[in-house]
N, C-alpha and C positions, 0 to 999 in steps of 0.2 A: 451641334458641330456645324458650321458654316461651310458650305460648297463654294468652290470658285464658280465662274460662269459657265454653266453646263450647256452642251449643244445636244439638241435633238436629232434623233436618227430612227431608222428600222433595222432591227435585229434581222441579219441574213443567216447566220449560223455560229455556233461555238464550237471549237475543235483543239485538240492538243491541250485540253485543259485550261491552258493559260491564253488563249487568244479567241477573239471574236470578230467576225467581219459585219460592218454595220453601214447601212447607206445613209449617210447624213440628208438633211432636209434640203440642202443646197444641191444635192444630187452626186456628190463625191462618195466613193466607196473608201473606207479607210479600216485598217486592221487595230483593233483595241486590245489593250490588256485586260485580261479577264481575272480580276483578284480573288479568286475563289476556287478553293482547291477540293471542295465537295462535289457531289453527283449534280447540284443544282436541279434534282428533280422537282419539276413543277414551275420552276423559274426559267429555265431555258426554252423558252418559246418563240422561235422563228415568225417572224412577221409583226411582233409586238414593238411598239414604240419604246425606246430605251433613250437614256441621258448619257453623254460621256463628259469627261473632265479633260480639257486639253492640258498639255504639258510645255513649259517654255525650257525645259532642261536639255541642252542640244547633247547631253550624253546619254538620255535616254534611247533605247531602241524603238520603241512605240511611244507616238506623240499623243495617244488617246488612252484613257482609263475608262472602262465600264462602271458606272455607279449604280443607276437605277433602271427599272423596268416597269412599264405599265401593264398589268395583266387583267385580261377580261375575268367578269366575275358573273355568277348565275343570274343576277338580276340585272345584268346589262349594262353595269358600272365598271369602272375599272379601279384596280388598287395598286398602289405603288409597292415594290421590293425592292430593297437595297441588296443588291448581289455582292457588294464589296464586304467580305467579312472583316478586312481590317477596321472597318468603321465602329464596329460594336464595342470595341473597348473605350474609344473616344467619345462615343456618346454617353455610354454609363459613366466614365469618369467625370465628363461634363457635369452631369446630373448629380453625382455624389459629390463633387467640390461645391456645387449650387446649393446642396441641401435639399434637392428636390426629391429624395428617395427616403420617404418618411422613416422608412423600417431600417435604414442604414444611416441616418443623419445624426450629425453631433459628434463625431469622432474628432479627436484634436490633430491626427495626421494620417495621410494616404501614401502608401507605396506601391509602386508597379511592380509586375513580376516578383512574385514572393516564392522563394524557393522553400518547400516542404519536402518531406520524406516521399520519395518516389516521384515527384510531380513539381510542376512549378504553375502556380496559380496567379489570377491576373492581378488581384488587388489585396493589400492588406491593410487594416484598418486598425489604429491604436489610439488608445485612451487610457489616462492614468485611473480611472475609477471603474472600469469594466472590462471584461475578456477582449482580447485581441479578435478582431472578425476577418476572416479570409473569404473572399469573394472570387468565384470562377464565373465567367460570363460566357453563355453559348448564344450565337445568333441563329433565329430561327425564321425560315423562310417558307418552310413545306407546308402547302394547304392542300389536303387530299380531297378528293370527290365528297367525302362526307361533310366538308366544311370545317373540319377541325384542324388546327396547326398541330405539328408533330416534329419532334427531334430524336435521334439525327435523322439525316436524309439518306444515309447508309450507315453500313456497319462501321462503329468507332471504338476501337480499342483505347485509342487514346482519351476519349471522352468517359470510358469507364474507368481506367486509371485516375481520372480526377475525380470521380465519384468517391473511389476508395480513399484518396488522399483526405477529401474532406470529411470522410467519416472517421479517421484516424485522428484528425484534429478535434472532432467533437469528443472521441474518447479521451482526449488529453484535457478537456476543459475548456477549449476554445469555441468561438462561434465560426461556423462554416455556413456558408450560403451559395446555392446554386442558382444564379440569375440569368433567366431566359430573356434575351432582348430580340422581341418578336418585331423583324424588320419586315413585316408583311401588312399591308394595311386591311386585308380581307380575313386576317386571322384574330378570332376572338377568344380562344383559349388554347391551352397548350397540353400535349401529353406526350409521355414518351412512346417512341414508334416502336411498338413490340411487333408489328408486322414486317419491320426491317431489321430491327436488331434486337432480338429478345432478351439477349444477355444484357444489353443496357437497360432494357425496361426492368428487369428483374433487379439489377443492381440499383436502379434509383429508388425503386420501391423500397429496398432493405435498408438503405443508406438514410432514407427519410424517416423511416420508422426509428431510427436510431439518434434522431436530433438534427440531421443535415436540413436547414431551412430551402426550400424551394421556391422561388419568386418568379414572377413573370411580369413584364411591362411592353406595351406596345410602342411604337415610333410615330412621330407625327412629322410630315413633310411640311416646309414652310415654302411658301412662293413669294417671288418679288419680280416685277415686270415680266409676267408671263412664263416664268420658268421657276424649277425647283432651286431654292437659295440655301436651305439649311433641313438639318433632320435632328430632331430631339426625342429623348426619352418621353413617353405617354404614359398615360393611365395604367394602372395595374390591372391584370387580366387574370382570369382562374387559371389553376393548374390541376389537371386530371390525372392524378396517380393511379 
């Protein structure tokens, strides 16, 4: 997924869930839209460098959208994290259409927003010679102090319902896949966050045992002219159930 020309700044604060105050590198202080409904645990870090996308739409209330944050890592480096949860599906769709997801390649057609019993899942993949595959995408940005990545970053009843829907599809003979899109460069594996949402962790373990496939892939940020220019789905990562 390609970015528009992003502008760098420093995060001052996030508030009211959808707003963030940012001081741009040119000294201006702006209010940016924060497109993330979650807790943003461990990625809402004031003082860190962030990247905003400008909007030219005069109808928009806010002229900026918060896309990325650079987070300090224990080894002294920084890692990019995408705070825009709406980007995960675009990143995965691009990889699916390009055949870059080996475990999900070769299907004849792709449909977004597939309605199933009790839920709406992100993608449906159809093919005349094999069972339909349903894919639910979850963005992962929580890296805890132990160095591991976790999902969810808060209690997620909606996420648990998606797991139940995937298990129902497996019982009907379909293929069901939970895909963790790991949008934090410092995360090298993913586990259910039993310390934050034990019900989700227990449900994930149960549905995985029935045949729901659980995959994880990292993301790679590309640079051009000294600024982030794109984000792509990267290598497969281990999932610790």
